[in-house]
N, C-alpha and C positions, 0 to 999 in steps of 0.2 A: 361802749359797743355791746350789742345784745348777744346772748348766748346763741350758738348755732349747732344743730345736730344733723344737718342734711348731708348730701353726698359730697358737697364741696362748693366753694365760692369762686365765681368767675367774674372778672372785670373786663368789659369790652371797651376799647378806645376806638372812636371813629371821628374823623374830621370832615369827610367829604360831604355828608348830608346829615340833617337832623334825624334823630330816631324818635318815633317809628317811621318817618318818611322813607328812610333807607330800608327798602323791603327785605333785602338779604339779611342785614343785621337784626332786624326785628324778628324775622322768622327763626333765625338762630337763637335769639334770646328766648323766644317763646318755647322753642323745642327743648332747650336745656332746662328752662324753668319747669316745664311739664315732666321732664325726666328726673326731677328731684334736686337740681342744682339751684343755688341762689345766684342770680345774675344781676349785676349792676352795669350800667352803660353810661359812658361819658361821650357827649356829642354836642354840636351846636344846637340851638333851640330858636324857634320863632320868638320875637321880642315880647310878645304879650303872654308868655307862659312862665311859670315859676322855675327857679333853678333846680329844685328837687320835686319829683312826683313819683308815685308808684302807679304803674299801669299794668293790669293783668298779671300782677306778681313780679314784674320787672322793675328794678329801682333805676330811675332815670335821673342823672345828674347832668345838667346842660347849661351852657353859657350862651350869651347872645351872639347871634350870627354876625360876622364881620361884614362890612360893605363889599360889594363885588369888586374883583380885581380888574384893573384896566391898564396896568403898566407893570414893569419888572419891579419897581419900587413898592407898589401896592401889594404885589404878590408876596414879597419878602415880609412886608409889614403884617399881612394876614397870617403868614406862616408863624411868625414869632408870637403874635397875639394868640392864635389857636393852641400853640404848643404850651405857652405859659398857663393858659386857662386849663388845659388838660392836666398839666402837672399839679396845679392848685387843687383841682377837683379829685385827682388821684389820691392826694394826701388826705382829703376829706373823707373819701370812701374808705380808705385804709383805717382811719381813726374810728369811723362810725360803724362800719360793717365788717371790715377785713376782707381779704381775698387770697386765694391760693394760686390762682392763675390770672395773668394778664393776657388777653387776646387783643392784638392790634390789627386794625384794618387799614390798609393803605389805599390811596396816597394820603400823606407823604410817608416815606420810609425813614422816619426820625424817632419814632416812639421806642426804638430799641434802647435809647438812653434811659428812659423810664424803666424799661424792662430790666436792664442790668442793675439799676439801683435796687430794685426790689428782689432780684434774684439773690442778692446778698442776704436777704431776710428769709430765704427759702421759698420764694414765689416762683412758679414756672412761667414760661413765656411762650405764647403761641402766635404764629404769624398767619393771619387770614389774608392771603394775598389777593386783593381785588384787581390790581393793575400791575403791569410791568412798567415802572416809572421811567427807566431809560428808554424803552420803546415809545412811551407816551411823549417824552421830550423830542425824540427823533421824528416821530410822526407829525407833531405839531409844528416844528420849526425846520424840518427837512435838513437837519445837519446833526453832527455829533459834537466834537470839541470838548472843552474843559468841563462844562456843566454836565454833559453826558457822562463823562468819566466820574464826576462827583456823585451823580445819581447811582452809577454802578457801585461805587464805594459804599454809599448809604445802604443800598440793597444788600450788599455783602455783609455789612455789620448786622443787619436784621436777621439774615440767615444764621450768622454765627451765634447770635443770641438765642435763637429759637430752640425750644425743646420739641417742637412739632410744627408742621406746616399744614394749613388747610388750603388746597388749590381748587379753583373753580372748574378746571378741565384738564385734559391730558397734556395739552401744550404747556400750561403753567407748571404742571407736575414735572415735566421734562426739564424745564428751566431750573426748578428747585434742585433737581439732581445734578444737572450738568454744570450750571453756573453757580449754584448755591452750595453744592457739596452735601446736601441733605440725604441721609440714607433713605432708601425707598420705604422702609417700614415705619418711618416717622412722618410720612406724608399721607394724607387722605384727600380724595376728591369729593367735594361737596358742591354739586351744581346748584345754580340759582334757578328757581322755578316756582310758580305759584302752587298753592294747595289745590289739588284736584277737587276736593270736597267743597271749596269755596269759590273757585274760579270757573264758573259755568255760564253758559249762554242764558240770556234773558229773552223775553219776547222782543222782537224788533220794534224800533220806534221810527217809522218812516219819516216823521217830521224832521228828524235830525239830518236828513238828506237835503233839506232846504229846496225842495222841488226838483232835485236832480234824480235821474233814474238810477245812478250808481254812486257808490261812495267807497273811498279808500282811506285807511287810517295809518298814521305814524304815531308811535308812542316812544317817548324817551327824552333824555337830556338834550338841550339845544346849545351845545358848545361848539368851539371851533373845529373839533375833530369828529363831530358826530354825523356829518354829511347831510344835514337838512338843506344846506344851500345846493347840494347836488340834486336833491329831490325837487326843489323849487325850479331849477333849470330844466329838469326833466318834465315838470308840469308845463313849463313854457312851451316845450316841444309838443306836448300833447295838445295844448289849447291852440297855439298859434300856427303850428306847422301841420299837425295831423287833423286840425279843425274839430277836435272833440271837446265840446263844452258841456257834455252830459255827465261829467264825473266831478263830484265834490271831493276835494282832498282835505281831510281833517288832520290837523297837526296838534297832538296832545302832549303837553309838557312845558317845561320852562328851562331857563339857563341864561348864561351870560350873553349869548348871541340872540336872545329872543327879540329885542327891539330891532336889531339889524336885519333879522330874517323877515320880520313884518314889513320893514321898509323895502327889502329886496323883492318881496311879492308885489309891492306896488310898482317898483321900478320895472319889473318884468310884465306888468299889466296882466296879472293873473289873480288879483284879489277877489274877483267874482267867483273864482273856482277854488279858493283856498280859505279855510276857516281855522284860525288859531284859537284853541280853547284855554291855553294856560294849563296849570295843574288842576286836576279835578278829582273828586272823591271816587273810590273804587266802584261804587254802584253806577255812577255816571260813565265811568270808563267801560264797564261791562255793557252798558246800554249802547255805547258807540260801537264796540266790538261786535255786538250781536246784530247790529244793523248793517255793518259794513260788508262789502263784497270782496275786498282784497286788503292786504296790509303791506307796508313798505319797510325795508331795512336798508337804507341808503348809506350806511357806514362805509366809507371808501376803503379800498385796499391800501393798507400801510403796515409797517412793522408791528404796530400794536393791535389793530383791528383784526389782522389775519389770524392771530392766535388767541383772541378774546371771545368768550361766549357772550352773545348779545341777548340780554334778558328779554328784550322785546320779542325776539324770535320765538322763544319758549312760550311767552304769553299769547302770541298770535296762534300758535299751535294748540294751546289749551282750549281755545274756543273754536277751533276748526277753520281758521282763516288761511287761505292760500297766500303765499308771500312772493313778492318780487324783491330780490336781494342782490347786492354786488357779490362777486364770487370770493368768499372768504373761507379759509380752511375750517375754522370751528363752526361757522354758520352752516357749512355743508354737513358737518358731523351732526349738528343738532337737527336741522330741518330735513335733510335728505330729500325725499320726493315731495315734500310739502312746499318747496320753493322752486322758482326759476332763478337762475344765476347769471348775472351780467358781468362779463370780464372787462378788465381794463378801465374800471370807473367810467364807463361810457354812458353819459347822461341821456343821449339821444336813444341809445339802445334800451336804456331803462324805461324811458317813456313809451317806446314802441312795445316793450314787453307788457307794460301796464294795459295798453289798449288791447293787445292780443289776448290777454287773460280775461279782461272784461268781456270780450266777445266770444269766449269759450266757456259757457256755464258748466258744461259737463266736466271739463278739465278742472275747473275751480272746485267742483264738488269732490272729485277724486282726490285732489291735493289736500283739501280741508279734512277729509275723512282720514287720510293717511297721517296727517299731522296730529290730529286728536288722538288717534290710536297710539302713535309713538310717544306722545306726551304721557298718556296714562300708563304705558308699559314701562317707561324708564326715565322720564324727565321731570315728573311732578315732584313737588317738595316732599311728599311722603317718602320717596326713595332716598332723597338726600338727608332727610331728618334722621333716618336710621343710621347712616354712616357718621353723621356728626356726633350723635350720642355715643355710638360705639367708640369713636376716636377719644372722646373725653373719659369714658369709662376706663379705657386702656391707659390713658394718661394718668388718671388718679390711682390706678392700680400699681403704678411704679412707685418706688420709695420717694417720699418727699417730707419735708419738715413743715407740715401744716400748722403746727402749734405756733410757729413764728408769725403767722398772719394774724394772731390775736394780740392786738396792741393793748397797751395800758389805757385806762380811762383817764 
């Protein structure tokens, strides 16, 4: 292991997405590296990339992506595979580079086991809470039961292990205090949002509208709980009941439900008005955003979504897009007057709101201007980056046994 004289070594564990594809984790990694910390990240990787690489000063240790889960059995198989791969690579990082802090990003809430092992060696443990896993289960399966209680127990073990918690919003911070028992002074809110300096409008590309006068965009994961099926049914209402065929609905992103959603668009006979792009580079994303007239946040109201910050909402605001959203507590906090809010997961009302907003260019302009201003003033990554670095500076200022992270060759 090489000698090290910087501010400290941080190891970040993430299972949900490959890094740097996971925008939040990548921005955290870059911010901490630029602040003088050495950052290593363990995550899945695309199959055609090496296990180790250094990218912009961040040390990436990555294992092959598991196949998509389609059943309870495959879910547990994926969980065991990812956990064992993470444990293997953690030992490799500890031997090659060392680390003073492990930061885990959920789901799942199981890396506390690794954290407790290394806490015996003087390593601190930080919980970067991306999701509320018990609420995620309840929202997906509409029930609680034994598995729900098990997820609560795992979450509790993560809280008990944590020397500090990074929450994405005030709702998650409140859960950390009330359910996790974490003292408020050990929690910081680091909101997810793009860099204002890099996430700016480009010149519109009218050809992206495929001959339609208007275009709306959706950006995000396409999983069972993300509401893209709600959006498609709203599009059906727009096209077949409101007789509006002058709007192109562009859906950007991928996920487990992607092929099912493509089929749903065919079943609903709206494929002439819906365009699936899959995952695309940031430059192409900005080109779509800069050409679009409105944006969609169809995440339905449920126990998880109501208290979660939707990254897509912040990114829409960053380029001044007016938003149609279901009525969620944290979406209202983020967007405020930049969105219109549809109660009760009402797909028909969602579709009607889309048409009403398309037909009111003055309102769209006002909403977009408000959203861009709010983004610049308090929601851009520049604001969150300061809080993240301050959190780690304070964490490293408290007594710790950093020498124990230097293993023998």
